mmCIF file as gemmi writes it, N, C-alpha and C atoms, coordinates in Angstrom:
data_model
loop_
_atom_site.group_PDB
_atom_site.id
_atom_site.type_symbol
_atom_site.label_atom_id
_atom_site.label_alt_id
_atom_site.label_comp_id
_atom_site.label_asym_id
_atom_site.label_entity_id
_atom_site.label_seq_id
_atom_site.pdbx_PDB_ins_code
_atom_site.Cartn_x
_atom_site.Cartn_y
_atom_site.Cartn_z
_atom_site.occupancy
_atom_site.B_iso_or_equiv
_atom_site.pdbx_formal_charge
_atom_site.auth_seq_id
_atom_site.auth_asym_id
_atom_site.pdbx_PDB_model_num
ATOM 1 N N . MET Axp A 1 ? -52.802 -119.146 34.018 1 0 ? 1 A 1
ATOM 2 C CA . MET Axp A 1 ? -54.079 -118.482 33.853 1 0 ? 1 A 1
ATOM 3 C C . MET Axp A 1 ? -55.092 -119.537 33.405 1 0 ? 1 A 1
ATOM 4 N N . ARG Axp A 2 ? -56.182 -119.532 34.105 1 0 ? 2 A 1
ATOM 5 C CA . ARG Axp A 2 ? -57.244 -120.465 33.757 1 0 ? 2 A 1
ATOM 6 C C . ARG Axp A 2 ? -58.18 -119.82 32.74 1 0 ? 2 A 1
ATOM 7 N N . LEU Axp A 3 ? -58.959 -120.642 32.109 1 0 ? 3 A 1
ATOM 8 C CA . LEU Axp A 3 ? -59.899 -120.167 31.095 1 0 ? 3 A 1
ATOM 9 C C . LEU Axp A 3 ? -60.958 -119.252 31.723 1 0 ? 3 A 1
ATOM 10 N N . SER Axp A 4 ? -61.357 -119.538 32.958 1 0 ? 4 A 1
ATOM 11 C CA . SER Axp A 4 ? -62.369 -118.679 33.619 1 0 ? 4 A 1
ATOM 12 C C . SER Axp A 4 ? -61.792 -117.284 33.891 1 0 ? 4 A 1
ATOM 13 N N . ASP Axp A 5 ? -60.504 -117.191 34.245 1 0 ? 5 A 1
ATOM 14 C CA . ASP Axp A 5 ? -59.875 -115.884 34.449 1 0 ? 5 A 1
ATOM 15 C C . ASP Axp A 5 ? -59.823 -115.094 33.153 1 0 ? 5 A 1
ATOM 16 N N . LEU Axp A 6 ? -59.52 -115.767 32.066 1 0 ? 6 A 1
ATOM 17 C CA . LEU Axp A 6 ? -59.486 -115.106 30.762 1 0 ? 6 A 1
ATOM 18 C C . LEU Axp A 6 ? -60.881 -114.602 30.371 1 0 ? 6 A 1
ATOM 19 N N . ALA Axp A 7 ? -61.909 -115.408 30.657 1 0 ? 7 A 1
ATOM 20 C CA . ALA Axp A 7 ? -63.28 -115.013 30.337 1 0 ? 7 A 1
ATOM 21 C C . ALA Axp A 7 ? -63.702 -113.799 31.171 1 0 ? 7 A 1
ATOM 22 N N . LYS Axp A 8 ? -63.354 -113.78 32.461 1 0 ? 8 A 1
ATOM 23 C CA . LYS Axp A 8 ? -63.696 -112.637 33.317 1 0 ? 8 A 1
ATOM 24 C C . LYS Axp A 8 ? -62.993 -111.371 32.843 1 0 ? 8 A 1
ATOM 25 N N . GLY Axp A 9 ? -61.711 -111.499 32.555 1 0 ? 9 A 1
ATOM 26 C CA . GLY Axp A 9 ? -60.961 -110.34 32.092 1 0 ? 9 A 1
ATOM 27 C C . GLY Axp A 9 ? -61.484 -109.81 30.775 1 0 ? 9 A 1
ATOM 28 N N . SER Axp A 10 ? -61.834 -110.71 29.86 1 0 ? 10 A 1
ATOM 29 C CA . SER Axp A 10 ? -62.379 -110.292 28.569 1 0 ? 10 A 1
ATOM 30 C C . SER Axp A 10 ? -63.725 -109.609 28.739 1 0 ? 10 A 1
ATOM 31 N N . THR Axp A 11 ? -64.531 -110.111 29.671 1 0 ? 11 A 1
ATOM 32 C CA . THR Axp A 11 ? -65.841 -109.516 29.922 1 0 ? 11 A 1
ATOM 33 C C . THR Axp A 11 ? -65.698 -108.106 30.497 1 0 ? 11 A 1
ATOM 34 N N . VAL Axp A 12 ? -64.776 -107.939 31.421 1 0 ? 12 A 1
ATOM 35 C CA . VAL Axp A 12 ? -64.553 -106.613 32.008 1 0 ? 12 A 1
ATOM 36 C C . VAL Axp A 12 ? -64.042 -105.645 30.94 1 0 ? 12 A 1
ATOM 37 N N . LEU Axp A 13 ? -63.106 -106.08 30.119 1 0 ? 13 A 1
ATOM 38 C CA . LEU Axp A 13 ? -62.578 -105.23 29.063 1 0 ? 13 A 1
ATOM 39 C C . LEU Axp A 13 ? -63.671 -104.835 28.076 1 0 ? 13 A 1
ATOM 40 N N . LEU Axp A 14 ? -64.487 -105.778 27.687 1 0 ? 14 A 1
ATOM 41 C CA . LEU Axp A 14 ? -65.598 -105.476 26.779 1 0 ? 14 A 1
ATOM 42 C C . LEU Axp A 14 ? -66.583 -104.51 27.428 1 0 ? 14 A 1
ATOM 43 N N . GLY Axp A 15 ? -66.857 -104.685 28.717 1 0 ? 15 A 1
ATOM 44 C CA . GLY Axp A 15 ? -67.756 -103.777 29.434 1 0 ? 15 A 1
ATOM 45 C C . GLY Axp A 15 ? -67.217 -102.354 29.487 1 0 ? 15 A 1
ATOM 46 N N . VAL Axp A 16 ? -65.915 -102.203 29.702 1 0 ? 16 A 1
ATOM 47 C CA . VAL Axp A 16 ? -65.304 -100.88 29.735 1 0 ? 16 A 1
ATOM 48 C C . VAL Axp A 16 ? -65.372 -100.223 28.365 1 0 ? 16 A 1
ATOM 49 N N . ILE Axp A 17 ? -65.122 -100.989 27.31 1 0 ? 17 A 1
ATOM 50 C CA . ILE Axp A 17 ? -65.187 -100.443 25.954 1 0 ? 17 A 1
ATOM 51 C C . ILE Axp A 17 ? -66.602 -99.996 25.621 1 0 ? 17 A 1
ATOM 52 N N . VAL Axp A 18 ? -67.598 -100.803 25.945 1 0 ? 18 A 1
ATOM 53 C CA . VAL Axp A 18 ? -68.993 -100.45 25.659 1 0 ? 18 A 1
ATOM 54 C C . VAL Axp A 18 ? -69.418 -99.226 26.475 1 0 ? 18 A 1
ATOM 55 N N . ALA Axp A 19 ? -69.031 -99.176 27.759 1 0 ? 19 A 1
ATOM 56 C CA . ALA Axp A 19 ? -69.384 -98.027 28.596 1 0 ? 19 A 1
ATOM 57 C C . ALA Axp A 19 ? -68.731 -96.755 28.065 1 0 ? 19 A 1
ATOM 58 N N . GLY Axp A 20 ? -67.498 -96.837 27.619 1 0 ? 20 A 1
ATOM 59 C CA . GLY Axp A 20 ? -66.829 -95.673 27.044 1 0 ? 20 A 1
ATOM 60 C C . GLY Axp A 20 ? -67.509 -95.196 25.784 1 0 ? 20 A 1
ATOM 61 N N . TYR Axp A 21 ? -67.906 -96.107 24.925 1 0 ? 21 A 1
ATOM 62 C CA . TYR Axp A 21 ? -68.595 -95.729 23.695 1 0 ? 21 A 1
ATOM 63 C C . TYR Axp A 21 ? -69.944 -95.078 23.993 1 0 ? 21 A 1
ATOM 64 N N . LEU Axp A 22 ? -70.702 -95.673 24.905 1 0 ? 22 A 1
ATOM 65 C CA . LEU Axp A 22 ? -72.014 -95.116 25.234 1 0 ? 22 A 1
ATOM 66 C C . LEU Axp A 22 ? -71.9 -93.742 25.888 1 0 ? 22 A 1
ATOM 67 N N . SER Axp A 23 ? -70.916 -93.551 26.755 1 0 ? 23 A 1
ATOM 68 C CA . SER Axp A 23 ? -70.777 -92.24 27.391 1 0 ? 23 A 1
ATOM 69 C C . SER Axp A 23 ? -70.336 -91.193 26.374 1 0 ? 23 A 1
ATOM 70 N N . THR Axp A 24 ? -69.492 -91.57 25.428 1 0 ? 24 A 1
ATOM 71 C CA . THR Axp A 24 ? -69.075 -90.632 24.386 1 0 ? 24 A 1
ATOM 72 C C . THR Axp A 24 ? -70.265 -90.25 23.508 1 0 ? 24 A 1
ATOM 73 N N . THR Axp A 25 ? -71.079 -91.213 23.165 1 0 ? 25 A 1
ATOM 74 C CA . THR Axp A 25 ? -72.269 -90.947 22.36 1 0 ? 25 A 1
ATOM 75 C C . THR Axp A 25 ? -73.224 -90.022 23.111 1 0 ? 25 A 1
ATOM 76 N N . TYR Axp A 26 ? -73.405 -90.259 24.41 1 0 ? 26 A 1
ATOM 77 C CA . TYR Axp A 26 ? -74.291 -89.42 25.218 1 0 ? 26 A 1
ATOM 78 C C . TYR Axp A 26 ? -73.782 -87.98 25.263 1 0 ? 26 A 1
ATOM 79 N N . VAL Axp A 27 ? -72.492 -87.817 25.502 1 0 ? 27 A 1
ATOM 80 C CA . VAL Axp A 27 ? -71.913 -86.477 25.59 1 0 ? 27 A 1
ATOM 81 C C . VAL Axp A 27 ? -72.03 -85.764 24.249 1 0 ? 27 A 1
ATOM 82 N N . ASP Axp A 28 ? -71.784 -86.466 23.152 1 0 ? 28 A 1
ATOM 83 C CA . ASP Axp A 28 ? -71.898 -85.848 21.83 1 0 ? 28 A 1
ATOM 84 C C . ASP Axp A 28 ? -73.325 -85.388 21.551 1 0 ? 28 A 1
ATOM 85 N N . GLN Axp A 29 ? -74.309 -86.183 21.929 1 0 ? 29 A 1
ATOM 86 C CA . GLN Axp A 29 ? -75.702 -85.803 21.678 1 0 ? 29 A 1
ATOM 87 C C . GLN Axp A 29 ? -76.146 -84.688 22.613 1 0 ? 29 A 1
ATOM 88 N N . ARG Axp A 30 ? -75.658 -84.699 23.833 1 0 ? 30 A 1
ATOM 89 C CA . ARG Axp A 30 ? -76.134 -83.757 24.838 1 0 ? 30 A 1
ATOM 90 C C . ARG Axp A 30 ? -75.471 -82.387 24.745 1 0 ? 30 A 1
ATOM 91 N N . PHE Axp A 31 ? -74.166 -82.351 24.439 1 0 ? 31 A 1
ATOM 92 C CA . PHE Axp A 31 ? -73.426 -81.104 24.545 1 0 ? 31 A 1
ATOM 93 C C . PHE Axp A 31 ? -72.847 -80.584 23.236 1 0 ? 31 A 1
ATOM 94 N N . ALA Axp A 32 ? -72.992 -81.304 22.145 1 0 ? 32 A 1
ATOM 95 C CA . ALA Axp A 32 ? -72.442 -80.833 20.873 1 0 ? 32 A 1
ATOM 96 C C . ALA Axp A 32 ? -73.285 -79.675 20.346 1 0 ? 32 A 1
ATOM 97 N N . GLU Axp A 33 ? -72.65 -78.787 19.616 1 0 ? 33 A 1
ATOM 98 C CA . GLU Axp A 33 ? -73.378 -77.674 19.018 1 0 ? 33 A 1
ATOM 99 C C . GLU Axp A 33 ? -74.296 -78.198 17.926 1 0 ? 33 A 1
ATOM 100 N N . PRO Axp A 34 ? -75.494 -77.648 17.806 1 0 ? 34 A 1
ATOM 101 C CA . PRO Axp A 34 ? -76.399 -78.107 16.751 1 0 ? 34 A 1
ATOM 102 C C . PRO Axp A 34 ? -75.84 -77.748 15.379 1 0 ? 34 A 1
ATOM 103 N N . LYS Axp A 35 ? -76.101 -78.621 14.438 1 0 ? 35 A 1
ATOM 104 C CA . LYS Axp A 35 ? -75.637 -78.367 13.078 1 0 ? 35 A 1
ATOM 105 C C . LYS Axp A 35 ? -76.494 -77.277 12.445 1 0 ? 35 A 1
ATOM 106 N N . VAL Axp A 36 ? -75.842 -76.38 11.762 1 0 ? 36 A 1
ATOM 107 C CA . VAL Axp A 36 ? -76.53 -75.253 11.137 1 0 ? 36 A 1
ATOM 108 C C . VAL Axp A 36 ? -76.341 -75.361 9.633 1 0 ? 36 A 1
ATOM 109 N N . SER Axp A 37 ? -77.384 -75.057 8.917 1 0 ? 37 A 1
ATOM 110 C CA . SER Axp A 37 ? -77.311 -75.092 7.465 1 0 ? 37 A 1
ATOM 111 C C . SER Axp A 37 ? -76.313 -74.055 6.972 1 0 ? 37 A 1
ATOM 112 N N . LYS Axp A 38 ? -75.628 -74.373 5.877 1 0 ? 38 A 1
ATOM 113 C CA . LYS Axp A 38 ? -74.662 -73.404 5.354 1 0 ? 38 A 1
ATOM 114 C C . LYS Axp A 38 ? -75.358 -72.188 4.753 1 0 ? 38 A 1
ATOM 115 N N . TRP Axp A 39 ? -76.673 -72.276 4.554 1 0 ? 39 A 1
ATOM 116 C CA . TRP Axp A 39 ? -77.436 -71.158 4 1 0 ? 39 A 1
ATOM 117 C C . TRP Axp A 39 ? -78.024 -70.279 5.088 1 0 ? 39 A 1
ATOM 118 N N . ALA Axp A 40 ? -77.894 -70.683 6.34 1 0 ? 40 A 1
ATOM 119 C CA . ALA Axp A 40 ? -78.458 -69.893 7.438 1 0 ? 40 A 1
ATOM 120 C C . ALA Axp A 40 ? -77.627 -68.631 7.652 1 0 ? 40 A 1
ATOM 121 N N . ALA Axp A 41 ? -78.264 -67.646 8.227 1 0 ? 41 A 1
ATOM 122 C CA . ALA Axp A 41 ? -77.565 -66.383 8.491 1 0 ? 41 A 1
ATOM 123 C C . ALA Axp A 41 ? -76.496 -66.623 9.549 1 0 ? 41 A 1
ATOM 124 N N . PRO Axp A 42 ? -75.325 -66.035 9.389 1 0 ? 42 A 1
ATOM 125 C CA . PRO Axp A 42 ? -74.273 -66.246 10.383 1 0 ? 42 A 1
ATOM 126 C C . PRO Axp A 42 ? -74.643 -65.596 11.714 1 0 ? 42 A 1
ATOM 127 N N . ALA Axp A 43 ? -74.313 -66.297 12.789 1 0 ? 43 A 1
ATOM 128 C CA . ALA Axp A 43 ? -74.599 -65.778 14.131 1 0 ? 43 A 1
ATOM 129 C C . ALA Axp A 43 ? -73.328 -65.864 14.963 1 0 ? 43 A 1
ATOM 130 N N . SER Axp A 44 ? -73.204 -64.948 15.874 1 0 ? 44 A 1
ATOM 131 C CA . SER Axp A 44 ? -72.04 -64.968 16.75 1 0 ? 44 A 1
ATOM 132 C C . SER Axp A 44 ? -72.211 -66.094 17.756 1 0 ? 44 A 1
ATOM 133 N N . THR Axp A 45 ? -71.249 -66.995 17.815 1 0 ? 45 A 1
ATOM 134 C CA . THR Axp A 45 ? -71.342 -68.123 18.733 1 0 ? 45 A 1
ATOM 135 C C . THR Axp A 45 ? -70.319 -68.05 19.848 1 0 ? 45 A 1
ATOM 136 N N . SER Axp A 46 ? -69.528 -66.991 19.886 1 0 ? 46 A 1
ATOM 137 C CA . SER Axp A 46 ? -68.544 -66.898 20.953 1 0 ? 46 A 1
ATOM 138 C C . SER Axp A 46 ? -69.15 -66.2 22.163 1 0 ? 46 A 1
ATOM 139 N N . ALA Axp A 47 ? -68.715 -66.61 23.328 1 0 ? 47 A 1
ATOM 140 C CA . ALA Axp A 47 ? -69.218 -66.012 24.56 1 0 ? 47 A 1
ATOM 141 C C . ALA Axp A 47 ? -68.657 -64.611 24.721 1 0 ? 47 A 1
ATOM 142 N N . CYS Axp A 48 ? -69.511 -63.706 25.195 1 0 ? 48 A 1
ATOM 143 C CA . CYS Axp A 48 ? -69.062 -62.331 25.421 1 0 ? 48 A 1
ATOM 144 C C . CYS Axp A 48 ? -69.932 -61.698 26.506 1 0 ? 48 A 1
ATOM 145 N N . VAL Axp A 49 ? -69.478 -60.559 26.996 1 0 ? 49 A 1
ATOM 146 C CA . VAL Axp A 49 ? -70.193 -59.817 28.034 1 0 ? 49 A 1
ATOM 147 C C . VAL Axp A 49 ? -70.725 -58.54 27.412 1 0 ? 49 A 1
ATOM 148 N N . ASP Axp A 50 ? -72.043 -58.289 27.579 1 0 ? 50 A 1
ATOM 149 C CA . ASP Axp A 50 ? -72.611 -57.072 26.994 1 0 ? 50 A 1
ATOM 150 C C . ASP Axp A 50 ? -72.41 -55.874 27.93 1 0 ? 50 A 1
ATOM 151 N N . SER Axp A 51 ? -72.967 -54.732 27.566 1 0 ? 51 A 1
ATOM 152 C CA . SER Axp A 51 ? -72.733 -53.492 28.32 1 0 ? 51 A 1
ATOM 153 C C . SER Axp A 51 ? -73.34 -53.524 29.726 1 0 ? 51 A 1
ATOM 154 N N . THR Axp A 52 ? -74.343 -54.383 29.949 1 0 ? 52 A 1
ATOM 155 C CA . THR Axp A 52 ? -74.952 -54.489 31.277 1 0 ? 52 A 1
ATOM 156 C C . THR Axp A 52 ? -74.227 -55.485 32.172 1 0 ? 52 A 1
ATOM 157 N N . GLY Axp A 53 ? -73.249 -56.188 31.615 1 0 ? 53 A 1
ATOM 158 C CA . GLY Axp A 53 ? -72.496 -57.169 32.392 1 0 ? 53 A 1
ATOM 159 C C . GLY Axp A 53 ? -73.059 -58.562 32.344 1 0 ? 53 A 1
ATOM 160 N N . SER Axp A 54 ? -74.102 -58.793 31.528 1 0 ? 54 A 1
ATOM 161 C CA . SER Axp A 54 ? -74.668 -60.14 31.435 1 0 ? 54 A 1
ATOM 162 C C . SER Axp A 54 ? -74.012 -60.903 30.285 1 0 ? 54 A 1
ATOM 163 N N . TRP Axp A 55 ? -74.058 -62.219 30.386 1 0 ? 55 A 1
ATOM 164 C CA . TRP Axp A 55 ? -73.407 -63.089 29.407 1 0 ? 55 A 1
ATOM 165 C C . TRP Axp A 55 ? -74.284 -63.339 28.204 1 0 ? 55 A 1
ATOM 166 N N . LYS Axp A 56 ? -73.669 -63.391 27.053 1 0 ? 56 A 1
ATOM 167 C CA . LYS Axp A 56 ? -74.352 -63.725 25.81 1 0 ? 56 A 1
ATOM 168 C C . LYS Axp A 56 ? -73.668 -64.957 25.227 1 0 ? 56 A 1
ATOM 169 N N . ASN Axp A 57 ? -74.447 -65.867 24.672 1 0 ? 57 A 1
ATOM 170 C CA . ASN Axp A 57 ? -73.945 -67.084 24.023 1 0 ? 57 A 1
ATOM 171 C C . ASN Axp A 57 ? -73.129 -67.957 24.976 1 0 ? 57 A 1
ATOM 172 N N . TRP Axp A 58 ? -73.552 -68.045 26.233 1 0 ? 58 A 1
ATOM 173 C CA . TRP Axp A 58 ? -72.838 -68.874 27.2 1 0 ? 58 A 1
ATOM 174 C C . TRP Axp A 58 ? -73.868 -69.644 28.017 1 0 ? 58 A 1
ATOM 175 N N . PRO Axp A 59 ? -74.169 -70.908 27.644 1 0 ? 59 A 1
ATOM 176 C CA . PRO Axp A 59 ? -75.255 -71.652 28.287 1 0 ? 59 A 1
ATOM 177 C C . PRO Axp A 59 ? -74.892 -72.275 29.638 1 0 ? 59 A 1
ATOM 178 N N . TRP Axp A 60 ? -73.623 -72.343 30.006 1 0 ? 60 A 1
ATOM 179 C CA . TRP Axp A 60 ? -73.23 -73.043 31.22 1 0 ? 60 A 1
ATOM 180 C C . TRP Axp A 60 ? -73.171 -72.099 32.407 1 0 ? 60 A 1
ATOM 181 N N . PRO Axp A 61 ? -73.292 -72.627 33.633 1 0 ? 61 A 1
ATOM 182 C CA . PRO Axp A 61 ? -73.294 -71.757 34.805 1 0 ? 61 A 1
ATOM 183 C C . PRO Axp A 61 ? -71.923 -71.16 35.134 1 0 ? 61 A 1
ATOM 184 N N . ASN Axp A 62 ? -70.85 -71.839 34.751 1 0 ? 62 A 1
ATOM 185 C CA . ASN Axp A 62 ? -69.531 -71.263 35.016 1 0 ? 62 A 1
ATOM 186 C C . ASN Axp A 62 ? -69.175 -70.28 33.907 1 0 ? 62 A 1
ATOM 187 N N . VAL Axp A 63 ? -68.351 -69.324 34.231 1 0 ? 63 A 1
ATOM 188 C CA . VAL Axp A 63 ? -67.996 -68.297 33.252 1 0 ? 63 A 1
ATOM 189 C C . VAL Axp A 63 ? -66.48 -68.207 33.118 1 0 ? 63 A 1
ATOM 190 N N . PRO Axp A 64 ? -65.979 -68.005 31.919 1 0 ? 64 A 1
ATOM 191 C CA . PRO Axp A 64 ? -64.531 -67.883 31.749 1 0 ? 64 A 1
ATOM 192 C C . PRO Axp A 64 ? -64.039 -66.509 32.207 1 0 ? 64 A 1
ATOM 193 N N . ALA Axp A 65 ? -62.837 -66.483 32.693 1 0 ? 65 A 1
ATOM 194 C CA . ALA Axp A 65 ? -62.241 -65.213 33.115 1 0 ? 65 A 1
ATOM 195 C C . ALA Axp A 65 ? -61.76 -64.438 31.901 1 0 ? 65 A 1
ATOM 196 N N . LEU Axp A 66 ? -61.701 -63.123 32.04 1 0 ? 66 A 1
ATOM 197 C CA . LEU Axp A 66 ? -61.194 -62.237 30.989 1 0 ? 66 A 1
ATOM 198 C C . LEU Axp A 66 ? -61.947 -62.394 29.674 1 0 ? 66 A 1
ATOM 199 N N . SER Axp A 67 ? -63.254 -62.416 29.742 1 0 ? 67 A 1
ATOM 200 C CA . SER Axp A 67 ? -64.069 -62.592 28.549 1 0 ? 67 A 1
ATOM 201 C C . SER Axp A 67 ? -64.14 -61.291 27.746 1 0 ? 67 A 1
ATOM 202 N N . PRO Axp A 68 ? -64.268 -61.402 26.436 1 0 ? 68 A 1
ATOM 203 C CA . PRO Axp A 68 ? -64.324 -60.199 25.594 1 0 ? 68 A 1
ATOM 204 C C . PRO Axp A 68 ? -65.676 -59.491 25.696 1 0 ? 68 A 1
ATOM 205 N N . LYS Axp A 69 ? -65.681 -58.241 25.384 1 0 ? 69 A 1
ATOM 206 C CA . LYS Axp A 69 ? -66.912 -57.455 25.333 1 0 ? 69 A 1
ATOM 207 C C . LYS Axp A 69 ? -67.65 -57.744 24.023 1 0 ? 69 A 1
ATOM 208 N N . CYS Axp A 70 ? -68.973 -57.706 24.046 1 0 ? 70 A 1
ATOM 209 C CA . CYS Axp A 70 ? -69.763 -57.911 22.826 1 0 ? 70 A 1
ATOM 210 C C . CYS Axp A 70 ? -69.666 -56.692 21.931 1 0 ? 70 A 1
ATOM 211 N N . ASP Axp A 71 ? -69.834 -56.904 20.646 1 0 ? 71 A 1
ATOM 212 C CA . ASP Axp A 71 ? -69.798 -55.808 19.676 1 0 ? 71 A 1
ATOM 213 C C . ASP Axp A 71 ? -71.025 -54.936 19.756 1 0 ? 71 A 1
């Protein structure tokens, strides 16, 4: 193994690590639930179907099967 091969391999490995970290940070900022104060009123955060058949607390376009009915 030559020194140039080691440098290329190290650069690729470092690039993969940095890309993984940045994508994880992006996903955490984009899709994580917002932090709520412990003094805030409790809210239902689980997805459910109301009496009209529409979804509540479900922001994504896909829907889970066998979802519970809302209270």
